[in-house]
N, C-alpha and C positions, 0 to 999 in steps of 0.2 A: 168845460172850463176853457176859456180863451184869455191867456195872459199877455199883455203887452210889456214885453221884458226889457224895461228901461235900465234896470240894474245891469243886465248883460250889455246893453248898449254902450255903457261908459268904459268897457274894456278898451275902446278906442277913444280918442279925445272928441268931445262933443262941444259945440257951441250951446249954452243954455237955452237961449231963445229958440234956436233952431230944433233942440230936443223936444221942448214944449210943443213945438207945431208938429214935429214927426210923430209924437205920441198920439195927437188928435188925427193925424192923417192916416195912421195905422188903424185906429178905431173906426174911422170912416170907410177905409178900405175893407176891413172885415165885415162891417155891416153890409156894405155894397155887394160883397160877394155872397151875401145871404145868410150871415149869422143872425139868429133871431134872439135878442136879448131877454125875450119872455121865456125862452127855453133853454138858455144858456147863461153862464156867467162871464162877461166881458169885463175885465179889470186891468188895472195898471199895477204891476208887480211891486213897485217901490212903495205902494200904499198899503201893502200888507206885510208888516215888518216881520211876521213869523217865517217868511221866506229867508230873510237873512240869518236870523236866529238858528233855524234849522240847518242852513248851510254851514254855520260855524261847528255845530255838533257833528254833522257828517264829515267835515274837513279834518276833525280830530280822529276819524276813523279810517282815513285815506292816506295811503303811502305816496311819497312823491314819485317814485318809479312808475307807480300805476298811472299817474297823470301825465307824465313825461312822455310815454308812448302813445298818447291819444294823437290822432291824426290832425286835429285842428291846431294843437299847440305847435306840432312839428312845422306845419305849413305857416301859420302866421308869425311864429317867433323868427322864422327864417326870413320871411318878408321885412320884418322890423329889426333884424339883427338879434334883438333881445326883447322879449315881450314883458308886459306887466306882471305883477303878482295875480291881479284880477284876471288876466287872460289865461294865466296857468290854472287857476282854480275854478274858472267858471263852470266846468263840467259838474263840479260838486254843488254849485248853486242850482245848476239845471236839474241835478238829481233831487235837491230839495224842493224845487218847483213842482216835481213829479210826486214825491212822496208825501209832501205836506197834505195832500188831498186823498191820501191812500188810493192813488189812482191805479187802475187795473190795465188800462190800454192807453197807448200814447201814439198819435199819428206822427209819423216821422219820415224824413227823406233818407235815402241810403246812407248819406254822409254821416247821419246822426245815430246810426245803429250802435256803434261803439260806445257813444256817450250813454245811451239807454242801458247798455250792458253794465256800465258803471253804476247806475241807479239801482239795477238788479243787484249788482255785488254789494252795494251799500245797505240795501234792504236786508240781505242775508246777514251781513256783518253785524248790523244793529240788532237783529233778532237773535243772533247767537250770543251777542253779549248781554242783552237786556231782556230777552223774552220775546216771543212771537208777537209782532205788532204790525209791521208794514207788509202789504202784499208786494210780490214781485211784479212790476208792470211789464207787459208785452207790448211789442211794436204792432202797430197798424200801418202797413205798407200798401200804397196805391201806385198805379202806373200814371205817368212815368215816375220812377223813383228818384230820378235826378234830371234836372235840365241843365244843359252844358252851356257855356259862354258861346255867344255867336262870333266873337273874334278869336277864341281859343278854345276849340271843342274838347280838349283834353282836361279842361278844368270847369268846375260848375259855375253856372250863371249866379252873379253876385251883385247885391245892390251897392256894394262898396267898390265895385271894379272901377278903376279910373278911366277905363276906355269907355267912351260914352256910348259906342255902338254895341257894345257887348251885351246889354242887358235890356229886356223889354219891361217896361213899367206899366202897372195898371192905369196909371194917369197919362201915358203916351197918347198922343193924338194919332189919327189914322195915318197921317203923312210920316210921323216919326217911326211907326211901326213898319210901314212900306220900306222906308229907307234902311232901317236896320236889318230887315229880312234879306233885301236885295244885296246888302254889303256881307251878309254872313259868309264866313269862311267854308268853303266846300273843298272840291278836288277837281281834277281835270277829266273825270269820267262824266258824261252827260246823262247817263241813265240814273233814274231814282231807285236805290236799293236800300234795305235796312241792314247794314253790316257795322254795328258799332265800334268793333275793333279795328277793322281796316279802312272803313269810311266814316269816322266820327262825326264830321260836319253835317253831311247830308242825312245821316241817321238821326242827328239831333233835331233836324227840321222835321223828319217823319215823326219822331216822338212828340214834338210840340204840336204838330197838326193832329196827331191822334188824340192828344189831351184835350184840346179846344173844340174838337168835332165830336167827341164821343165815340169814335170809331176805334176799331182795333189797328194796330199797325199793319197787320196783313191787308186790311181793307183799304187803308191809306195808300199802301204801295200799289195795290191794284188799280186804284183810281189814278195814280200817276203814270200808268203804263203809256208809253209813246211820247211822254213828256221829257224834255231836257231839264237840267236843274234850274236853268233860268226861268223857264216857264213855270216850274213847280214852286219857286219861290214866291211867284205872284199868287199862286193858289194859297200857299200857306199863309202869306201876308193878309190875304182876304179873309181867310178862316179865323185868324187872330183878332182882326179888326172887328169881325162880326161879334166874337165872344167877348171883347174887352170893351167895346164902345159903350154899351148899357151900363157896365160897371163904372167906367170913367164919368159918366154923366151923373150917375147916382153919388159917386164920391165928391162931385162938385156940389150937388144939392145939399148933402149932409154937412160938408165943410163950411157952408154958408151960414149954419146955425151952431155957432161955438157952444152955446149954452146948453143946447140939447145934448151935445156930445159929452161935455163936462158932467152933466147930471147923470148920464147913463154910466159913465165910468166910476162916479162917486157911488152909485147904487150897486154897481158890480163889486166894487171894493169891500163895501159893507157886507155883501152876501158871501164874498170869498173869505173875509175875516171871520164871519160866523161859522164857517167850516173849519178854517185853519186854527182858530183859538183853542177849541177843545182838544185837537189833536197835540197841539204844542203843550198844552197843560199835562196831558199824558206823558209825553216825551220827557218833560222836565221831571215828572215824578219817577219815571224809569231811570233817568240818568242820575238822580240823586240830588237835584237842585232843591227839592222840598219834599 
């Protein structure tokens, strides 16, 4: 199941026309990265209303202190002085996204582990109150677990980062990527090593290099022996360009056929609803709605 989470996206203000385009951009990006719609269900979250309905039920089982201590709320509400109710409760919607399909495994980054733990807790709470129903989903972690910002390696790389040089996008041109990697924050030691605590900047480049090349961190560091960080940045940029260029061109090809993307998402939503509807029917019975 691959859900384009447009309900989550409006926890920050969105221009409606831009949101419509971004939904199609995300669909094209996932397809270009190799998601096969004949083997997977790719759909738009808001088109399956059961997500929001289950979120309300789970929200009634969630305490406010439990949400208050989640890292995303702490970070984002600090940035905005005070966040919205949607931002506060979106981990509950995330739990609904997972539990609605009785999911057993969820691929997540390191920063989402605590949110997945909330989904596990809510499965247990629901089961204790209404009878055994939801499985407790487990995390699928892959390396690197977190990609850091190129401008501030103490924080994660983010699409919404206002610093344009902080984030590599799948649609970046080769020149964009080279510029961003060359400007990446490192330190004054020229040797290439992997020490995330003491050298987060160069370690982030090593992680990215390993990820796009399919090599281990150790192999990448060995390959960089004798290079200074300036030379190594060129190697990393070349590896990222090599990995992302075919994806960028495929995104462009897919985006040229809007109708194809819209029909794929419509079919995906239909398939997702066929799985979600019977689960919600059972949930309503268990809760006592009928």
